[in-house]
MARMI-171270 format. One line per field, with one value per residue (C-alpha): x, y negated, z; residue in one letter; residue number from 0; chain. Coordinates in nm, 3 decimals. Layout:
<pts>
east <- X:...
north <- Y:...
up <- Z:...
rest <- A:...
nr <- NUM:...
kette <- A:...
</pts>
This chain:
<pts>
east <- 9.183:8.846:8.842:8.591:8.669:8.851:8.800:9.044:9.009:9.018:8.972:8.897:8.787:8.666:8.287:8.237:8.434:8.349:8.315:8.470:8.351:8.508:8.524:8.560:8.638:8.397:8.528:8.297:8.297:8.533:8.862:8.952:8.634:8.499:8.237:8.269:8.067:8.046:8.001:8.006:8.205:8.107:8.388:8.178:7.883:8.099:7.829:7.888:7.609:7.564:7.647:7.599:7.827:7.707:7.790:8.137:8.202:8.082:8.316:8.605:8.573:8.346:8.055:8.159:8.188:7.955:8.165:8.497:8.381:8.280:8.632:8.826:8.782:8.860:8.779:8.803:9.170:9.302:9.353:9.201:9.177:8.988:9.264:9.260:9.133:8.860:9.051:9.066:9.387:9.385:9.687:9.703:9.947:10.172:10.212:9.968:9.777:9.515:9.403:9.040:8.926:8.641:8.387:8.517:8.692:9.036:9.285:9.614:9.733:10.081:10.288:10.454:10.791:11.110:11.442:11.237:11.059:10.682:10.530:10.195:9.945:9.799:9.795:9.670:9.820:9.675:9.843:10.075:10.035:10.254:10.330:10.562:10.831:10.892:11.190:11.370:11.287:11.146:10.838:10.802:10.598:10.466:10.322:9.960:10.004:10.262:10.286:10.662:10.861:10.901:11.050:11.192:11.237:11.442:11.647:11.754:12.050:11.878:11.686:11.424:11.156:11.219:10.984:10.715:10.371:10.130:10.114:9.831:9.792:9.612:9.611:9.939:10.142:10.205:10.204:10.397:10.363:10.709:10.948:10.664:10.501:10.583:10.407:10.644:10.540:10.665:10.627:10.464:10.644:11.007:10.984:11.159:11.074:10.995:10.845:10.471:10.331:10.471:10.233:10.278:10.159:10.234:10.053:9.968:9.787:9.721:9.464:9.448:9.142:9.203:9.171:9.076:9.266:9.219:9.494:9.472:9.679:9.767:9.501:9.222:9.126:9.101:8.978:9.206:9.101:9.381:9.628:9.482
north <- -9.050:-9.083:-9.164:-9.438:-9.510:-9.370:-9.687:-9.974:-10.212:-10.580:-10.729:-10.647:-10.907:-10.891:-10.903:-10.852:-10.714:-10.361:-10.392:-10.519:-10.608:-10.388:-10.517:-10.240:-10.286:-10.113:-10.101:-10.184:-10.047:-10.326:-10.231:-10.599:-10.660:-10.532:-10.606:-10.576:-10.405:-10.539:-10.297:-10.326:-10.054:-10.008:-9.852:-9.725:-9.577:-9.468:-9.609:-9.784:-10.017:-10.245:-10.609:-10.928:-11.168:-11.455:-11.269:-11.195:-11.553:-11.700:-11.477:-11.553:-11.928:-12.053:-12.294:-12.451:-12.117:-12.216:-12.512:-12.332:-12.029:-12.265:-12.411:-12.084:-11.883:-11.541:-11.567:-11.195:-11.169:-11.439:-11.417:-11.698:-11.830:-12.106:-12.304:-12.453:-12.789:-12.629:-12.670:-12.356:-12.210:-11.966:-11.777:-11.557:-11.263:-11.472:-11.744:-11.990:-12.160:-12.418:-12.610:-12.720:-13.003:-12.987:-13.052:-12.770:-12.992:-12.899:-13.121:-12.963:-12.699:-12.558:-12.250:-12.094:-11.931:-11.836:-11.874:-11.934:-11.599:-11.599:-11.502:-11.330:-11.235:-11.452:-11.346:-11.629:-11.678:-11.987:-12.291:-12.067:-11.816:-11.530:-11.404:-11.147:-11.201:-10.864:-10.980:-11.112:-10.817:-11.048:-11.189:-11.563:-11.783:-12.126:-12.405:-12.465:-12.827:-12.923:-12.604:-12.588:-12.269:-12.211:-11.863:-11.574:-11.212:-10.976:-11.066:-10.956:-10.753:-10.621:-10.298:-10.450:-10.473:-10.308:-10.451:-10.561:-10.559:-10.671:-10.824:-10.848:-10.997:-10.833:-10.905:-11.097:-10.861:-10.827:-10.518:-10.501:-10.248:-10.182:-9.921:-9.756:-9.553:-9.735:-9.977:-10.166:-10.371:-10.717:-10.778:-11.119:-11.198:-11.154:-11.076:-10.741:-10.498:-10.129:-9.843:-9.816:-9.564:-9.343:-9.209:-8.919:-9.136:-9.490:-9.750:-10.073:-10.263:-10.209:-10.399:-10.353:-10.433:-10.327:-9.949:-9.922:-9.983:-9.956:-9.824:-9.884:-9.604:-9.467:-9.194:-9.390:-9.608:-9.472:-9.572:-9.483:-9.469:-9.491:-9.444:-9.107
up <- 10.849:10.682:10.312:10.231:9.864:9.563:9.357:9.317:9.611:9.526:9.873:10.236:10.492:10.849:10.881:11.257:11.550:11.434:11.057:10.734:10.386:10.120:9.761:9.502:9.134:8.895:8.535:8.247:7.891:7.789:7.961:8.015:8.216:8.545:8.808:9.182:9.451:9.806:10.097:10.476:10.650:11.016:11.217:11.506:11.317:11.019:10.790:10.456:10.347:10.047:10.114:9.915:9.733:9.954:10.276:10.142:10.029:10.359:10.560:10.327:10.270:10.548:10.528:10.195:10.017:9.733:9.626:9.670:9.469:9.188:9.177:9.210:8.887:9.035:9.405:9.482:9.388:9.619:9.994:10.196:10.551:10.727:10.900:11.250:11.115:10.897:10.571:10.360:10.218:9.926:9.790:9.480:9.442:9.213:9.477:9.319:9.597:9.680:9.988:10.015:10.238:10.490:10.216:9.997:9.742:9.612:9.798:9.685:9.441:9.393:9.471:9.772:9.714:9.891:9.706:9.390:9.427:9.482:9.814:9.852:10.125:10.395:10.760:10.979:11.326:11.490:11.332:11.126:10.848:10.730:10.380:10.222:9.959:9.790:9.582:9.891:10.120:10.385:10.552:10.603:10.832:10.735:10.944:10.848:10.956:10.692:10.478:10.542:10.596:10.967:11.015:10.814:10.919:10.702:10.397:10.053:10.178:10.491:10.539:10.769:10.500:10.163:9.899:10.146:9.984:10.256:10.603:10.856:11.203:11.494:11.866:11.868:11.649:11.275:11.054:10.727:10.443:10.299:10.162:9.966:10.245:10.572:10.801:11.032:11.334:11.432:11.805:11.838:12.163:12.053:11.678:11.710:11.429:11.474:11.274:11.327:11.077:10.801:10.539:10.298:10.009:9.902:10.114:9.932:10.208:10.577:10.784:11.162:11.372:11.731:11.760:11.391:11.070:10.696:10.471:10.097:9.948:9.606:9.627:9.794:10.088:10.441:10.787:11.078:11.444:11.700:11.410:11.315
rest <- X:X:X:X:X:X:X:X:X:X:X:X:X:X:X:X:X:X:X:X:X:X:X:X:X:X:X:X:X:X:X:X:X:X:X:X:X:X:X:X:X:X:X:X:X:X:X:X:X:X:X:X:X:X:X:X:X:X:X:X:X:X:X:X:X:X:X:X:X:X:X:X:X:X:X:X:X:X:X:X:X:X:X:X:X:X:X:X:X:X:X:X:X:X:X:X:X:X:X:X:X:X:X:X:X:X:X:X:X:X:X:X:X:X:X:X:X:X:X:X:X:X:X:X:X:X:X:X:X:X:X:X:X:X:X:X:X:X:X:X:X:X:X:X:X:X:X:X:X:X:X:X:X:X:X:X:X:X:X:X:X:X:X:X:X:X:X:X:X:X:X:X:X:X:X:X:X:X:X:X:X:X:X:X:X:X:X:X:X:X:X:X:X:X:X:X:X:X:X:X:X:X:X:X:X:X:X:X:X:X:X:X:X:X:X:X:X:X:X:X:X:X:X:X:X:X:X:X
nr <- 0:1:2:3:4:5:6:7:8:9:10:11:12:13:14:15:16:17:18:19:20:21:22:23:24:25:26:27:28:29:30:31:32:33:34:35:36:37:38:39:40:41:42:43:44:45:46:47:48:49:50:51:52:53:54:55:56:57:58:59:60:61:62:63:64:65:66:67:68:69:70:71:72:73:74:75:76:77:78:79:80:81:82:83:84:85:86:87:88:89:90:91:92:93:94:95:96:97:98:99:100:101:102:103:104:105:106:107:108:109:110:111:112:113:114:115:116:117:118:119:120:121:122:123:124:125:126:127:128:129:130:131:132:133:134:135:136:137:138:139:140:141:142:143:144:145:146:147:148:149:150:151:152:153:154:155:156:157:158:159:160:161:162:163:164:165:166:167:168:169:170:171:172:173:174:175:176:177:178:179:180:181:182:183:184:185:186:187:188:189:190:191:192:193:194:195:196:197:198:199:200:201:202:203:204:205:206:207:208:209:210:211:212:213:214:215:216:217:218:219:220:221:222:223:224:225:226:227
kette <- A:A:A:A:A:A:A:A:A:A:A:A:A:A:A:A:A:A:A:A:A:A:A:A:A:A:A:A:A:A:A:A:A:A:A:A:A:A:A:A:A:A:A:A:A:A:A:A:A:A:A:A:A:A:A:A:A:A:A:A:A:A:A:A:A:A:A:A:A:A:A:A:A:A:A:A:A:A:A:A:A:A:A:A:A:A:A:A:A:A:A:A:A:A:A:A:A:A:A:A:A:A:A:A:A:A:A:A:A:A:A:A:A:A:A:A:A:A:A:A:A:A:A:A:A:A:A:A:A:A:A:A:A:A:A:A:A:A:A:A:A:A:A:A:A:A:A:A:A:A:A:A:A:A:A:A:A:A:A:A:A:A:A:A:A:A:A:A:A:A:A:A:A:A:A:A:A:A:A:A:A:A:A:A:A:A:A:A:A:A:A:A:A:A:A:A:A:A:A:A:A:A:A:A:A:A:A:A:A:A:A:A:A:A:A:A:A:A:A:A:A:A:A:A:A:A:A:A
</pts>
């Protein structure tokens, strides 16, 4: 593992097939305020270069990023995806959500929850998206066509996912951070769940991009190549 940051990470989004944009929080003198720094991390060259707010917003929200970022007050703290029909879905960690139409105008706002407990995270899979529900020890899949719950894996009394904190999608499979220091894999063909990685420290978020991955951990953020 190669450590790429010791700062608090606000967001990570894919930039190209071999790179991501990393958004770091930089505290200001006033403890209630902060600014962010955008960087491009290239997996193959191992380089970290300064990026721009516009590049980040375009990759996150698509062509109408300017209008959407005007409507969303804190755009770095939500997760977002451009859906199959070019609408944009944004979800905050407390379950508050918004759907923007093809012109970037807010079309719907509300919350996503499961058994009255908020879900968080947004892992897009074609015409579906996945989230986690920490209080119910499960991951859930929604249809992006009607925003209705479609599938649940795990449950409050099960040991499949204990307090899941993050989910990502890569090459047909899903990866879930849970049980403090574990990443578990959901096979996209049959939805069987297996252990994928165990870390020595708490893992908050895990993003997989082919042979590479980024792990946001308690002591910093790391790049992994071939799970090493």
